[in-house]
KERO-490204 format. One record per atom (N, C-alpha, C, O, CB): x, y, z negated. Coordinates in pm, whole numbers, plus 50000, padded with zeros to 5 digits. Last residue first. Glycine has a CB too. Layout:
N
XYZ
...
***
This chain:
77
236402659612777
235412651312849
234552659412940
233672653913006
234542644112752
237922678112647
238532671412761
237522662712838
237782659012953
239692662912714
236302686312437
236682696012539
237252689312664
237072694312775
237702705912482
236162662812283
234942668312344
235272678212457
234592678512560
234082675112237
238832660812202
238242650112282
236962655012352
236732651612469
237922637812193
239082683612045
239902682212165
239302671712258
239272673612379
241362678412128
237232676711842
237022688811923
237812687912053
237292691212159
237412701411845
238462654011734
237132652911794
236842664711884
236262663111992
236062651811684
240782665911637
240882655811741
239542653811811
239482652111933
241382642511683
239692682411439
240412688411551
240552678511667
240442682511783
241802693211507
238622663111266
237732672711331
238412679211452
237772681211555
237292683511230
241012649911190
239922642511254
238982651911329
238592649111442
239142634411149
242572670211067
243012663611190
241872656511262
241792657211385
244102653611158
242532686510843
241402687110935
241682680011067
241092683611169
241032701610961
245022681110729
243812678110653
242602677410746
241742668710730
243582688510544
246682690910930
246732676710896
245502672510816
245002661410834
248012673710816
246062717910922
245742710311043
245752695311013
244912687911065
246752713511157
247092723710667
245662725610695
245252717710819
244182711410819
245342740710715
249802718110710
249052710410610
247552711510635
246822701710626
249392715310468
250402737510906
250542723310936
249772714510838
249172704610878
251992719310936
250042760810756
249162758210872
249222743510910
248192737610944
249572767110993
252162757410577
250792757710527
249802755010640
248832747610621
250482771310462
254322758910755
254122746910673
252682746210623
252062735610627
255092746810554
254102784910862
253902773210949
253682760310870
252932751610915
255092771511041
254662799810616
253332800010679
253142788410776
252072782210773
253122813310753
257202802010515
256472789910482
255062789710541
254332780010519
256382788310332
258142826810588
258762815010650
257992802210621
258122792510696
260182813610603
256592843210420
256432844110566
257022831910637
256462827210736
257092856910619
257592835510168
256172833810200
255962833910351
255232825610404
255322845010133
260252843110197
259922829110168
258482826310204
258172816110264
260182825810020
260042870810238
260542862210346
260252847310322
260032839910418
262042864110362
258882877609974
258162879710101
258722871310216
257942865010288
258202894510139
260812872909772
259632864409783
258962865609920
258532855509976
258632867909674
264342870809803
263122878809803
261932869609831
262042859909905
263202890309908
267352866709643
266232859509704
264992868209690
264642872509581
266012845409637
270292885609720
269152882509634
268032875609712
267812878409830
268622895309568
273182868409848
272232879409854
271032875709767
270782863909744
271792882310002
276662860609874
275342858209818
274462870709831
274942882009826
275452854009671
278982851910052
278182864010064
276792861710006
275822861010082
278102868610211
280122827409973
280982839009998
280212852210002
280732862509960
281712837110128
277952808809929
278932812009823
279742824809848
280012832209754
279882800609807
274552814609991
275872812710052
276942817109952
276852828109896
275982820710187
271922817209920
272832810909824
274192807909884
274912799409832
272222798309772
270722828410146
270762836110022
271782830409923
272442837909851
269372836409957
270962808010332
271612820710360
271732829010232
272722836010212
270832828510467
269342789010213
270762786210234
271562798810262
272702800110219
270942776510348
266892801910234
267472799610101
268962796310112
269742800410027
266722788310029
266632801510515
266662814310443
267292812510305
268122820610264
265232820010429
266612774010563
267692782210619
267782795710550
268882800910528
267492784210770
264242766910427
265532761710384
266702769710437
267682772010366
265672747410426
262322780210580
262492783610439
263842778810388
264522786010314
261352777510355
262712767110828
262842781810816
263102785910672
263992794010645
261572788710868
262192740210757
263512744310806
263722759310794
264802763710754
263682740010952
259492741510681
260502737410583
261902741510627
262712745810545
260452722310560
258332749610924
258222758010804
259262754510700
259842763310637
256842756710745
258992727511085
259462740811120
259412750110999
260352757710975
258622746611234
257592707110956
259052706510962
259632720310994
260642724210937
259522696211067
254972716111005
255462714610868
256982714210863
257592720410776
254882701910805
254852715111283
254712728011215
255222727211071
255842736711022
253262732511216
255132687411318
256152696511372
256072710211306
257102716211276
255982697911524
252762678411198
254052674511142
255172683611191
256062687311114
254372659911177
250872689611373
250882693311232
252222689911168
252762698011091
249742686211157
251512676011610
251632690611604
251692695311460
252482704111427
250442697311677
250912649711528
252262653211570
252492668311562
253532672911515
252532648111712
248162651411481
249062648211370
250502651711404
251252656311317
248962633311335
247302656611741
247052666511636
247982663911518
248522673311460
245572666111590
248092632511867
248632645311912
248472655911804
249412663511777
247942649912041
246502613811732
247972613011723
248622626111764
249612630311704
248492601511810
244002623011817
244332623111675
245842622211655
246392629211569
243632611511603
244152618112090
244002631912044
244382633011896
245002642811855
242562636912066
244312590012083
245412598012139
245352612412094
246382618412063
245382597312289
241822584211974
243022580211901
244232588011952
245092592011873
243262565011916
240182593612178
240102599812046
241332596511962
241842605011888
238832595211973
240892576312390
241142590712400
241092597912264
241882607012240
240132597012493
240202549812276
241582553712306
241782568812320
242762573912267
242022546912432
237812549712001
238252547112138
239622553412164
240122561312084
237212552412239
237172533311709
237732545511764
238272542211903
239082533111920
238852551311671
***
């Protein structure tokens, strides 16, 4: 594996990891807001699903990281 492809692969993995962390933080903050002791509110499924979309996209990108890195490498050449 040459250096530009390795760099593109690391970049794709970094973006995927950041999206996964963002999705987990969004979902965790929503659940923390729902389970707040002084002002509890009911947990709804739709906000959890919407907040976890970046996590799912990050997992898909991480699975397809090699193909995405190859595509980025081809576009930059």
